[in-house]
C-alpha positions as CSV (number, residue, x, y, z in Angstrom):
1,M,-0.1,0.3,-0.1
2,K,2.6,2.7,1.1
3,K,4.8,1.3,-2.6
4,T,1.7,2.0,-4.6
5,L,1.4,5.5,-2.7
6,A,4.5,7.3,-2.8
7,L,4.7,5.4,-6.7
8,I,1.3,7.3,-7.2
9,A,2.9,10.5,-5.3
10,L,5.7,10.0,-7.7
11,L,3.7,10.1,-10.8
12,G,2.1,12.8,-9.5
13,L,5.2,14.9,-9.4
14,A,7.0,14.2,-12.6
15,A,3.6,15.0,-14.5
16,C,3.1,19.0,-12.6
17,G,6.6,19.5,-14.0
18,A,5.9,18.3,-17.8
19,D,4.1,21.3,-19.3
20,D,6.6,23.8,-18.0
21,P,9.1,25.0,-20.6
22,P,12.5,24.1,-20.1
23,F,14.9,26.7,-18.4
24,Q,17.0,28.5,-20.6
25,P,20.4,30.1,-20.0
26,T,20.3,33.3,-19.2
27,A,24.1,35.6,-19.2
28,G,25.4,39.3,-18.9
29,V,28.0,41.5,-18.5
30,G,28.5,45.4,-17.7
31,V,31.8,47.6,-17.2
32,S,31.2,50.8,-15.5
33,V,33.8,53.8,-15.3
34,G,33.7,56.0,-12.4
35,S,36.0,58.1,-10.1
36,G,37.1,55.1,-8.2
37,G,38.2,53.3,-11.5
38,V,36.7,50.6,-14.3
39,S,34.8,47.9,-12.5
40,T,33.3,45.1,-13.8
41,N,30.2,42.7,-13.4
42,A,29.0,39.5,-14.8
43,S,25.8,37.6,-14.2
44,V,24.7,33.7,-15.5
45,G,21.5,31.9,-14.4
46,A,18.5,30.5,-16.0
47,T,14.8,30.8,-16.1
48,N,11.2,29.3,-17.2
49,G,10.0,32.2,-17.4
50,T,8.1,31.4,-13.7
51,V,11.0,30.8,-11.8
52,S,14.3,32.7,-12.1
53,V,17.7,31.4,-10.5
54,G,21.4,33.5,-11.4
55,L,24.7,34.3,-9.9
56,N,26.1,38.2,-10.2
57,L,30.2,37.8,-10.2
């Protein structure tokens, strides 16, 4: 009984993600010039339209 419920729950969770669009990578770079000198920045991440994750370097 527990195995059957676990299998149904696993299939339900897998089906929930089946309709979502795949994650697309994102990236950005920048250069700023100011009184303190030149600074650079970069960012990488991924988004599927609803959820975004990223890292600023």
